[in-house]
N, C-alpha and C positions, 0 to 999 in steps of 0.2 A: 591188927593194924600196926604198921611199922611207923615209928616216930623218927623224924629227921630234924635235927636242930637247924634253924635258919642260918646259923653261922657257917654251916657246911656249904650252903648255897653261895654265900658271899665269897668264901675261900675258893670254891670251884670256879665261879665267874671271874674272879680276879686272875686266877691262873690261866683260864682259857683266853682271856683278853690278851694276856702277854703272849701265850703260845700262838694264837691265831695271827698275831702280827710279826712273829719272829720265825715261825716254822712253816715252810711250804709243804703241803701234803705230798706223800710219796707218790700218789697217783699223778699229781701234776708234774713232779720231777721225772717220772717215767714217760709221761707224754712229751716233755721237753727232750728227753734223750732220744725218743723215737723221731721227733721232729728234726733234731740235729742230724740224725742219720739220713733222713729223707730230703733234707734241704739242699737244693742245688746252688743257690746263690751264696757266694762267699760272705757277703754282707749279712744276709739272713742267718747263716750259720753262726757268724760271729756274735750277732745280737742274742741268739738263743743261748750260746755258750756264756755270754755275760749275765744273762738272767739266772742261769744255773749257778754261776760263781757268786752272784749277789745273794742268792738263797742260801748257799753254803756259808758265806761270811755272816749273814744275819743269824743263822742257827748257832754257829760257833761262838759268835760274840754276844748273842742275846740282844741284838739290835733290830729295829723294824726292817722288814723287807722293803718297805716303801715309806717315803716321808709322809704320805697321806694315810694315816692310820685310821681315818674315817670315824664314823660313829658306830657304836656297838648295836648290833641287832641280836637279840637273845631269843632263841627258840626253846621253850620249856615244855616238857611233858611230865605231868605229875600223875602218878598212879592213883587210882581210886582208893587203894588200901594204904595210902600214905597220909600221915598226919604231920604237918609242918608245925614245929613248936619254937617258941622263943622270939617271935617277931613277925613282921610283914614280908611276904614274898617279894613284892615289887620293890620295897625299900632295900631288901637284902641284895637283889640283883643290881640296883643302882649303886649300892655301896661297893659291891664287887667291881663294877665298872670304874668307879672313882679310884679304888685302890689299884686296880690293874693299870689304868692309864697313868697314874702317879708313879707307882713302883716300877713300871716298865718303861718309864720315860717316853711315853707315847704322846704325840701331839693331841691336844684337846681342841676339837673343832666344832663342837655343838654350840649353836647360838640360840638365844631366846627368840621365839618366833615373831614377836612384835618389836622389841627393842633392837634386835640383831646384835646384842651384846653377848660376847662369849660367856658361857656359864662357868668356864674355868675348870670343870671336872668331867666333861664329856657326858653329862647327863642332861635331860632325862634319856633313858635308854628306850629303844623300841623293843617291846616285849610281845612275843606271840606265845600264848598259853593254850595248851591242850590238856584236857583231863583224859587219861587213858586207863585201860585195865592194868592191874598189877600193883606192886608195892615198891616201885622205884621212881626215881626222878632222873630225867635225861635232860642235859643242857647242851646246846650248841651255840657257840658265839661266832658270829660272822661280822667282821669289820666291813662297813660299807663306805667306801671312798666316795667323795663328792665330785670328782673330776668330770665324769661323763654328764652329770646333770648341769654342770656349769655351762655347757655348750648346747643345751637343749633349746628347741624352739617350739612354739605353739602357734597354731593358726586355725581359723575356721574356714573350711572349704565348703563351697556350695555343692549340692549334688550334681550340678551341671558340669563341674570340672572333670568328673568321672575318674576312672582309674589312672588315666594319663596325668591328670592334674595332681593326684597324690604322688605319683612317681616323680613328676617334675619338682614338686615341693621338696621331697626327700633329697633328690639329687642336688638341688641348689643349696641345701643346708649342709651337706657333707663335703661339698667341693672345697 
């Protein structure tokens, strides 16, 4: 059985919080490059080029790609042959998020669900945990911005409105 000290989890989560907010993936940059080549609209091409430039500056300067650094969603895979020592996994992840958002100068956006008061440290973290075969731990940190949810709408449609009623509702909300 492999032992992993919980402090390694905290350090990894801290580093991943910062990297996820300052480094756009190479696959995304390649998709932007392809889109720039294929874009026919000068305005569209200019916007895509600005996104690439923004990503370059963020990486070089170590600053967030976007001002909305969101809340951290952490996906954790722990191998069945791993023994975590030195503390609690959930607390280690939350501590890593606290450190990452503080040290990376990332905006803290998480609020208490009832009081709506900002927690001040971007926790609690949303954690998805899977136990998998093996003797390793895999961590993925995905910042989840809140912008799209701010504009969401909910309704109860009766069955009588049918498919057209659903389409009409969606179209009215995105106009």
